[in-house]
N, C-alpha and C positions, 0 to 999 in steps of 0.2 A: 277346288275352289279357284275362281278366276282372279285375275289381277284387279285391284281397286284403282280406278282412274281418279284424276283430279276432281272430276265432277261428282264422285261418289258412286258412280255406276261400276258394275263389274265388266271387265273386258270379255269379249267373245270372239270366236272365229266363225265366220259365215262361209258357206260354200254352196255352189249351185250354178245354174245357167243364168247369166246376168242379162239385164236390159241396160244398154248404154244410154245414159241421159245426155252427156256431153263429154268433153275431153278429160274431165277430172271427176266425174260422178257416174255412178252406176247403181242399179238396184239388184240386190241378190238376196235370196231367201226372204223376200218381202220387205227388206230394209234398204234405205238409201245410204250409200257409202260414198263419202267424199275422200278422194285419194290424198293421203297425208303428204305434206311437204311440197306439193306442186300446185300450180295454178295455170289453167289452160284458157285460151281466148274464149270469150262468150260466143254463143251461137251466131249472133248477127254482127260480130266484130269483124272489121275488115283490116287487112294488112296489105303490104305492097311487096311485089317481087318484080323481076325483070319484065314480065308480060303484063304488068299493071296490078290494080287492086283485085283482091279476091277475099272470099269469106273464110278467113283463117280459123274462125270458130267452128265452122262446118268441117273444114279439113282436119282439125284436131279431133273432132268427134269421130270422123271416118277412120282416122289413124287408130284410135282406141278400138273401134269395131274390128279393124283388120287384125290387130294384136290378139284380140280375144277369139275371133272367128266363131266357131260353134263349140268352143271348149267351155268347160266349167271353170269357175274361178274360186279361189280361196282367199278370203280377206281377214286379216288380223287387225282387230280393233286397237287403236292407239288412244283414242279420246272420243268425246262427243262435242260437236260444235254448238254455237249459239242457236242454230236452227234445229237442234236435236238430231242432226245427222251423225251417223257413225263416221269417224275419221279413221281411216285404216290404210294398211299396205296390202295390196291385192296381187295375187300371183296367178299365172296360168302355167302349170307345171313348175319349172324352175325359173320362169321369167317374171321378174318383178315389174309389174305394169307401171308403177309410179316412176321408177327409174328409166324404163324404156321410153315412156312418153317424153321425158325431158331429154334423154339422149338422142331421140329422133327429131327433137326440135319442135314438138307440138305442144309442149307445156314448159313453163318456167319454174325454176326452183323458187319456192315460196319462202324466202329467207326470213320473213317476219315470224314464221312458225317453226322452221327447221332448216338446217344447213346440209341435210342428208344428200341432196342432189346437185350441189353446186358444181362438182366436177363434171357431171353429165351435161350441165348447162354450158360450161366452158367448152366442152368437146363439140356440142351442137353448134354453138356460136362460131367456133373456129372453122367448122366444116360447112357453115352456111346451110344447115338443114332446117326444114320446116319454117317456122316463123322468122328464123334468122336469115332467110333469103333476101330480106330487105327490111326497111324500117317498119316498126310496129310499136304500138303502145302496150305497155305491160297490162295484163288483164285487170289487176287491182286498180291501176290508174284509169283505165277505160271505164270501169264500173263507177269510180268516184266522179268522173266527168259527167256521166249519165244521171247521177243523183242530183246534180246542181240545178 
């Protein structure tokens, strides 16, 4: 028997070869999985680093693609979001993809929903990795600005 989620659905574990949608979303076993506790820049979001503006959303997606490579992933469901996507923690072997994306600086800890990756974000910021190479707008603020 699976774990009952707040939404009333049963938790599940999905595994298989994923398709990477963006820096915090993938499709596995025919289901869309939003990575729990993190938020990555949107596809056309720009950030700034020493050599100028760049598409940090695209860089984030590419970082997740590199982490996964040709490996299969295993995702443990934590919840279902308002868009009916599975929210989960995904792994390639012993590598927690959610944690690694934040540690590498290609996603932010999404503290509105979880404090699981705050330490990894502090590490990335201090090391100026990924989006922390220069000024950027938090993905949740960037989306809010676009909705206006």
